[in-house]
Backbone bond lengths (Angstrom), bond angles and torsions (degrees), N, CA, C in turn:
res aa  C-N    CA-C-N  psi(-1)  N-CA   C-N-CA  omega(-1)  CA-C   N-CA-C  phi
1 M - - - 1.442 - - 1.534 107.47 -
2 I 1.330 115.72 139.61 1.461 120.24 -179.32 1.532 110.25 -115.29
3 C 1.320 115.40 157.09 1.461 121.81 -179.60 1.523 109.97 -67.97
4 L 1.316 116.70 128.12 1.461 121.51 -179.63 1.525 111.14 -66.18
5 D 1.333 117.95 -44.26 1.459 120.67 -179.19 1.520 111.63 -62.28
6 C 1.322 117.89 -41.29 1.470 120.73 178.19 1.524 110.74 -64.96
7 A 1.321 116.76 -41.31 1.463 120.41 -178.87 1.523 111.62 -66.21
8 V 1.326 118.06 -38.85 1.458 121.79 -176.51 1.528 111.69 -83.47
9 L 1.328 116.75 -48.19 1.460 120.10 -174.15 1.527 113.39 -81.15
10 D 1.331 116.32 -44.82 1.460 121.08 -173.90 1.528 113.46 -101.72
11 R 1.321 115.89 -8.84 1.467 122.01 -177.72 1.527 111.93 53.47
12 R 1.337 115.48 47.24 1.462 120.98 175.78 1.521 108.95 -140.45
13 E 1.304 115.99 157.54 1.459 121.31 -177.48 1.519 109.90 -101.28
14 V 1.329 116.18 111.16 1.460 123.06 178.45 1.523 107.37 -120.06
15 P 1.333 118.07 131.14 1.470 119.76 -179.67 1.523 111.93 -59.89
16 A 1.311 116.01 140.50 1.465 122.14 178.17 1.524 109.95 -83.10
17 V 1.336 115.56 148.73 1.461 120.80 176.93 1.524 111.42 -108.06
18 G 1.335 116.79 -11.21 1.453 119.61 -179.15 1.515 111.51 -170.11
19 V 1.325 114.73 -177.22 1.457 122.15 -178.77 1.526 108.35 -124.69
20 C 1.321 116.73 135.05 1.463 122.27 -179.34 1.528 110.15 -61.32
21 E 1.321 115.21 133.09 1.460 121.46 -179.36 1.524 112.22 -65.31
22 Q 1.333 118.03 -29.15 1.460 120.51 -175.74 1.520 113.60 -92.11
23 C 1.332 118.14 -48.88 1.468 118.92 -173.41 1.528 113.83 -107.63
24 G 1.326 117.92 -13.20 1.452 120.47 177.79 1.514 114.76 84.52
25 A 1.332 118.11 7.81 1.465 121.28 179.71 1.520 109.93 -74.55
26 A 1.330 116.02 141.23 1.456 120.68 174.65 1.520 108.33 -72.30
27 T 1.329 117.14 140.39 1.457 120.61 -177.45 1.525 111.18 -138.63
28 C 1.330 115.28 144.59 1.465 120.90 177.65 1.527 109.26 -89.29
29 L 1.315 116.37 176.21 1.449 120.56 -178.53 1.533 112.05 -64.97
30 A 1.318 117.41 -31.98 1.464 120.67 -179.58 1.530 112.43 -69.56
31 H 1.324 117.65 -31.30 1.464 121.21 -177.90 1.528 113.24 -101.81
32 A 1.314 118.34 -5.41 1.467 121.51 -178.15 1.520 110.92 -79.86
33 W 1.317 115.72 139.77 1.461 123.16 173.58 1.518 106.00 -116.07
34 I 1.320 116.57 118.72 1.460 120.77 -178.22 1.524 107.83 -112.21
35 S 1.325 116.04 125.40 1.459 120.24 178.26 1.519 108.86 -125.35
36 R 1.300 114.89 158.87 1.464 120.67 178.31 1.512 108.34 -111.32
37 R 1.318 114.57 145.35 1.460 119.01 -178.00 1.525 109.75 -146.41
38 A 1.311 115.94 134.98 1.455 121.92 171.46 1.522 106.54 -123.67
39 G 1.282 116.51 147.99 1.458 118.04 -178.63 1.511 111.45 -168.47
40 H 1.301 114.75 -170.22 1.456 121.98 179.04 1.527 109.10 -109.86
41 P 1.318 117.26 143.92 1.464 118.74 173.45 1.531 109.28 -59.76
42 A 1.300 116.87 149.62 1.468 121.67 -178.06 1.516 110.90 -56.45
43 G 1.330 116.18 127.86 1.454 121.75 176.69 1.513 114.94 78.82
44 M 1.325 118.16 8.45 1.458 120.29 -177.85 1.522 110.02 -124.14
45 A 1.293 115.85 139.60 1.462 121.31 174.89 1.529 107.60 -107.30
46 G 1.296 115.26 172.65 1.455 118.24 177.42 1.514 111.25 111.51
47 L 1.304 115.85 -141.64 1.450 120.72 -176.05 1.526 111.72 -65.65
48 A 1.302 115.31 140.93 1.463 120.64 178.44 1.521 109.98 -76.87
49 V 1.305 114.55 151.98 1.459 120.93 174.11 1.530 107.14 -68.45
50 P 1.324 118.55 144.01 1.463 119.58 178.84 1.532 111.45 -55.63
51 V 1.309 115.81 156.42 1.461 121.77 -179.76 1.523 109.20 -60.87
52 T 1.323 115.42 132.53 1.462 121.47 176.53 1.519 109.26 -119.68
53 R 1.305 116.16 156.85 1.458 121.10 176.41 1.515 109.26 -101.13
54 R 1.337 115.73 141.65 1.466 122.34 177.11 1.510 107.91 -120.98
55 L 1.317 116.85 135.78 1.453 121.50 178.05 1.523 108.47 -112.76
56 L 1.332 116.24 126.36 1.458 122.06 177.08 1.518 108.50 -125.24
57 C 1.327 116.24 150.57 1.464 119.95 173.19 1.526 108.22 -76.39
58 G 1.313 117.86 168.08 1.458 121.77 -179.30 1.511 112.73 -60.15
59 F 1.321 117.38 -36.29 1.468 121.00 -179.11 1.522 111.23 -66.32
60 C 1.331 117.63 -50.18 1.465 120.92 -178.83 1.521 111.36 -67.76
61 A 1.321 117.78 -37.30 1.467 120.44 176.90 1.521 109.84 -64.28
62 G 1.318 117.39 -37.85 1.459 121.27 178.11 1.509 112.62 -66.39
63 R 1.322 117.13 -35.16 1.471 119.72 177.19 1.515 110.78 -65.14
64 R 1.324 117.08 -33.77 1.466 120.51 179.84 1.524 111.73 -74.20
65 T 1.330 117.13 -36.77 1.467 120.64 -175.36 1.516 112.85 -93.22
66 G 1.333 118.20 -13.61 1.450 121.22 -178.87 1.514 113.91 94.69
67 A 1.320 117.48 -11.37 1.463 121.93 176.45 1.510 107.30 -118.30
68 C 1.293 117.64 126.47 1.459 120.34 -175.26 1.522 109.95 -106.67
69 P 1.340 118.44 93.67 1.454 121.04 -177.04 1.519 113.76 -65.58
70 A 1.327 117.68 -24.97 1.460 120.13 -177.56 1.516 112.96 -88.65
71 A 1.314 117.32 -10.57 1.462 119.94 -176.40 1.524 110.09 -90.35
72 G 1.293 115.57 82.85 1.454 120.85 177.63 1.509 110.03 -88.43
73 P 1.327 117.52 -177.77 1.460 120.10 -177.92 1.519 113.43 -63.65
74 G 1.332 118.85 -24.79 1.459 121.53 -178.45 1.498 114.23 -79.39
75 V 1.332 118.35 -17.33 1.454 120.44 -174.25 1.512 112.32 -66.74
76 A 1.316 118.29 -41.94 1.459 121.01 -178.29 1.525 111.69 -66.02
77 A 1.324 117.73 -25.31 1.454 121.35 -177.24 1.527 112.55 -84.17
78 V 1.322 118.40 -11.40 1.461 121.21 -177.78 1.517 109.57 -75.74
79 Q 1.316 115.76 124.85 1.456 121.46 179.07 1.522 109.59 -105.09
80 P 1.325 118.51 142.28 1.457 119.95 177.77 1.522 110.88 -64.51
81 S 1.337 115.46 141.98 1.463 119.19 178.82 1.519 109.57 -78.18
82 R 1.310 116.59 150.49 1.470 121.05 -178.79 1.485 110.91 -115.79
């Protein structure tokens, strides 16, 4: 599996290290955003769930932060294949 951002933006094949939690795109280490989160299960109080790691691609991480590092000028021109 190759990184989607590398294939689209840089036109090169780089092995992926994971899959984005939100959109399912394969992502390499350079485009991966890893965050940690601890919280409570929905509707439950008390002890927090242990810290978990979340992996997002550059595009989805950019949507959350307001800056989209993966959205370069070439992204809008990419058309889905049929």
